[in-house]
N, C-alpha and C positions, 0 to 999 in steps of 0.2 A: 848706175843701177840698171838692171836688165829691164827692157821694155818688151812687152808681148804684143804681137800683131793682133789687132781686132779684125775678125772676119769681115771683109768688105760687104758681103751680103747682109750681115747683121747691122753694120753701120748705116748702110743705105736705107734699109727698111725702116729705120727709126725716124728718118727725116719727115716722114708723112704722118707720124703719130701726133695725137692731140697734145699740146703743150700746156693745157689748163689742168690745174690740180686744186682740189679743195685743200684748205689749210689742214695739216695733219701732223702726225708725230714723226720727227726726225730722230732716229734711234741710233745710238752708238753702243754696240754690244762688245763687251770685253771678254776675250777668252784668256784667262790668266794661265801662265806657265806654273811649273811646280813651286818655284820660290814665291812668286807673287800670290799664288792661291792660298798660301798659309799666312799671309800678312794682311789681316783685315783692315788695319789702318791705312795701308797703302792702297788697297782696293777702294776704300771709301773716298780717298783723295782723288784717285783716278776717275771715279764716277762723278765727283764734283767738277773735275776738269772737263769731262765729256759733256756735262750739262751746261757748261759755259757756252759751248757751241750749239748743243741741241736745243737750248732754250731760245736761241735767236734764229734758227733755221727751220723752215717748215716743210721742206720736201719730204714726201712720204716714203722714205727708204730706210733700210737698216744697214749701217756700216759696221763691219766686223773687224775687230782689232785683236791680233795676238800680242800679248804683252808679258814681259817678265823682267827680272833683274838678272844681270850677268856681268861678265868681266870685259874690259876693253884694253887694248894694247896702249892706247893713248889715255892717260889718266886725267887729261884736261876735258875729256868729253863726258858730259853728264848723262846724256841720253841720245839715242839714235833711232831713226825710222827707216825701214826698208819698205818702200812703196810697191804696190802692184800697179805698174805703169802700163797703159795700153795705147797703141797707136793705130792709125788708119790713114787713108789718103786725106790730104789737107782739107779739101772742100767738104768732105763728108762730116768731119768733126767740127769744122768751122760753122757749117750750116746748122748742126745740132745745137751749138751754143747760141747762135743767133735766134733760132726758132724757139728757144726756151722762154725768152722774154721778148716777144715780137714787137712790143711797143717801145722798147728801150733803144733810143736812137744811137747811143754809143755802140752797143753790141751790133746793131744793124750796120754800122760803119766799119766793122772789122774787115780787114782786107781779104779778098778772095785769093786763091793761089796765084792768079795772074797779077794781082796787085802787090802781093807780099814780097818784100825784099829785106835783107838783113846785112849789116856790116859784119863780116866774119874775118878771123885771122887767115893769113895766107895758107893755102892748102886745105882749108875746111870748106865743105859744101853742104847744101841743104838736101835732105833726102826726098823731099816732096810730100812728106807725111807730117802729121801733127799728133801730139800726145797729151795725155793728162792721166790723172789717177783713176783707178777703177771706181773708187768712191765717188769721184766727180761725175763720171759717166753714169753712174746710177742716178744721181740727182738730176741729170739731164734727160732721164727717161729711158735709158737703155735697160732692157730686162734680160733675164737669163744669163747675166754675167757670172753669177755664182755657179751656175751649171757649167758654163764654158771654162771658167778659170779657177774654180774653187771658192769656198765661202769667204776666206780671208781677203780683206782689202789691204792688208799690210801688217807689218810687225814693228813693235816698239820695244826697245831694250833700254833699261835704266842701269847706270853704272853702280854696282853695289859697293864700290870702293868709297862712295860718298856717304856721309851721314845725312839722311833726309829728315826733314820735319814734315810729318804727315798730317798735321792739323794747324793751319795758319790762322784759325779764328781768333787767336790771342797773340798774333804776330809770329814771326819766324825766328827761331832761336839762333843766336850768334853761332857761327862756324857750322851751320847746317844749310842745306839746299831745300827750297820749298818744292816738294814733290808735285803738288797740284800745278804749279807754274810750268814745270818741265813737261808734265803730261799734256797740258793744254797746248803748249808749243808743238810738241811732236804730233798731236792729232791734227794740227793745222797743216803740217806737211802731208799727212796721209790724205787729207781732203783735197790736196792739189796744189799747195803752195810750193812749187818746184821750178827750176830753171835748167834749160839745156846748157847754159853757160858753165855749169859745173862739169858737164860731160866734155865740153871743149877744153876746160881748164885741166882736165885729167888726160887729154891727149887724143880724144876721139876726133875723127876727121869727116865722118858723115853724120850730120846733126839732124835730130828730130826736135823741132821747137816744142816747148810746152805751152799750154794755154796762157800761163803767166807771161811768157815771152812775147805774146801778142801786144803787151802793154809796156814793153821794155825799150826805152829810147836813150840816145845820148842826152846827157843833162842839158846841153846847149842847143838841142835840136828837137825838142818835144813839140808835138803838134798843138795848135791852138784852135783849129776848126775841125768839123767832122770830115770834110774833104781831106784835110791834112792827116787826120787820124787813119784814113784809108790808105794814104799814099806815102807818108813819111817812112823812111827806112828805119827798121828796128836795129838795135845795137846788141849783138850777142858776143862781144869780145870780152874775154876775161881781162880784168884790169881797167876797163873803160868806166868812167864815172857815169854810171847809168841811173835812170830813174824809172819808176813805174808811173805812167802818166795817163791822164784822161783829158777830155776837153773841158768838162764841167769841173767846178771846184768841189770835189767829193771828199778829199782827205782833209785832215786838220792837223796843223802843227802849232803848238803853243796857242791853241784856241783861235787860230787864224785859218780860214778855209783856203786850201791850195789845190791845184790840179795835178801835182806831182810830188812824189816822195822818193828819197834816194834809196838805192839798193846796195847790198854787199856785192863784191866784184870777183871773188874767187880765192881759193886757198893758196894755190901755187903762184899764179901770175897776177893776183889782185891784192886786195887789202888783208888777206889772211883769213877771210871768212867765206864760207860757201855762199855762192851767188843766190841761192834759194832763200834769201832772208832780206829783211829791211836792213838799212845801213846800221852798223853797230853804234849804239849811243855812246860807247866808250870813246869813239872818235869824234862825235859831233856834239855830245851833251844833250841830244834830243832823242827821247824814246818815242819811236813811231808806233810800236805795238808789240804784241806778244811774239811776233815772228822776228824779233831782234835775235841775233845769233849767240848771245852770251848772257850769263846770269851771275850775280854776285852772291856770296854767302849772306844769309840773313835777310834777303829781300824777296818780295813776291811781286808778280804783275798778273794782270788779267787780260783776257780777250777784250780788245777795245774797238771802237768804231772803225779805225783804219783797217784792222784785221777783217772786220765784217765786210767792209767795202771790197777788199780783195776777194772774198768769197762771192760777193755779188758779181764781180767781174768774171768769175769762173762759172757763173750761171746759177748759183744757188739762190733759192728764194728766202728772203729774210722776213722775219715776223713783223718788223717795223723798220723804217729807215734809220740808219745809224745817227746818233746824236753827237754833238760836239764832244771830242775826246778831252778828258780832263788832263791838266798838266801833271807830270810826275811830282811826287812830294819833293820838297826842297832837299837837295843833297843826294837824291836817289838817282843813280845811273843804272838803268836796268838793261840787260841784254841777254840772248840765248845761243847750242850747236846743232846733215841729213845724209846716209846714202840718200841720209840727212842727219847732222850731228849737233848737239847743244853743248856749248863750251862754258867752262868755268871762267868767270871774269877775274883776270889777274889784277892784283893790287898795283896801282901805279907806284913807281919807285922814284 
């Protein structure tokens, strides 16, 4: 995905802004394309998906999404997000994230540019910059981004080759895909759930880590202390068994609090799933959250506490601390595909 440079003068000027905000409305505005605009049921489902995030986040900003139904060359992809990604020098954006929640010890321990290091494939180097979505930067307090880069914070396209169920209130019909689940998943990417490991996996050699990459470690080398969180090398290799890790036990797996959850590892050189996702529960039997990379027919899933914890790590303000994540219903294996893509879950043979 193309990343746009954030003017340094703008990035630096924001570091001194007040980071306190009154609780207010977090708004996701949908600009429907020609096909979506005529489908009232789809629009209603999209708005319910947006409210799953908006009801839990309190930053007083408006996120604008262009959305429509279209065609895909890969018929396994249910939906896709094209983010507006912005980058600037590492310390400017790192400090912006740290200053958003100045009492959060974990954010305060994020490595500075002098401390940051990453395991990279041979021939790949770090650019010295850091990136995240335009939507994420709005939540961190950057103003005038719409003036600088346009109103849209990204585009979401749904594959019209699929039969969608637009009302899951009475369950999801067999042989259909739950539209609300797909929309909520894609909105998560637009909010900033991305990884530069996908860029590496596609052959890029100068890498701009994303905010989520600040929490990406080798599964056997995750930090256990704040000092370690600042100094332990991140792992940005496609194919590496990576985790998103914190120091405190923030995540929940099968109702057990844990400090790390597994990630997908790349389409080409990894597990076949874009790295900008939780690990596919098709491989593990454990659904981490709505940012799973695939989804089966007839199933639905919602934004859950692990997904909200990821948003907190990106600096969003939550209406309340996430509660313990419920276990998936028996027999349900849920999963989703970003320039970011959402995949159909293939039946096991």
